[in-house]
N, C-alpha and C positions, 0 to 999 in steps of 0.2 A: 249520781243523780238521786236525790231523796225520793222515796216512795212511801205512801201511807196506806194502811189497811184499817177499815172501820165500817161503821154502818150509819145510814141516814134514816131519819123518821120525820116526815113532813118537811123535807128539804133542810133539816138541821142535823148536825153531827150529834150522835148519841153514843153512850157507852164509852168503852176504852178504844182508842185509836193507837196503833203501833206505827211509828215512823222509822223506816229502814234507811240505811245508808251503805254505800259500797266503799268500805275502807280497805284499800289494797286488795280488791277482788274478794274480800270476805264480807258478805252481806250480813249485817247485824241490826238489831233494834237499837237506835240511838236514844229515842225517848218515847214515852207513852203519855198521852193526854186523855183524861177521862172527863166526859161531859155529863154532869149529873142532872137529874130531872129538875132540881131547884135552881138551876142556872150556874151553880158553882163549877169551876174548871180546876182540875188538878193536873199538874205537869210534873212528871218524873223524868229528868234528863239523866240517863244512865252513864253517858260518856263524860259529861261535865260535872256530874256528881252533885246535882242539886234537885230539890223538889219545892214546889210552890203551889199554894191553893188560893184561888181568887174567888170571892163570892160574886153573886150575880150583879151587884151594883158597884163593885170594886171598892166598897168602903172598908173591907177587911181583906188583907193580903198577909198570909203567913207562909213562911218558907224556911228551908234549911239548905245551907251550903256545906257539904261534907269535905273537909280538908284532911290531909294525912294525920295531923296532930290533934285536931279539934273540929267541932261543928259550930257554925254560926247560925243562930236563929234570927230570922227577919220577921218582925211583927209590926204590921201597919194597920191601925184601926182609927177611923175617923180623922184622917190627915195627920196622925202622930205615928212616928216610926221609931223602932229601937232595934239595935243589933246587939245580941247577947251571946256569950260563950256558953258552953255546956255547964260550966260551974256557976252559972247565973251572973257572971260579971258583965255589966253593960259596957259595950265598946263605944256606942254612939246613940244619942237620941236626937231626932230631928223632926 
């Protein structure tokens, strides 16, 4: 069963929250979510190996998916998105 640890201020999550999971009776941090004062949310998923940052109005989403052989950058701004490899080759634009 997932468990989270973090702080609230004025009934809103603030700072970095750690999300724990019981994997075969070994409790570990699966992901961390940071709630910034400007409304941006940063998610680092340690098990699935990705990170993503979403600004307060969701007009900008930037993230990275880390694979064994390469990293894919996800960049979405103003309804345009691209997937790019580490060497800057674009995989897809939509």
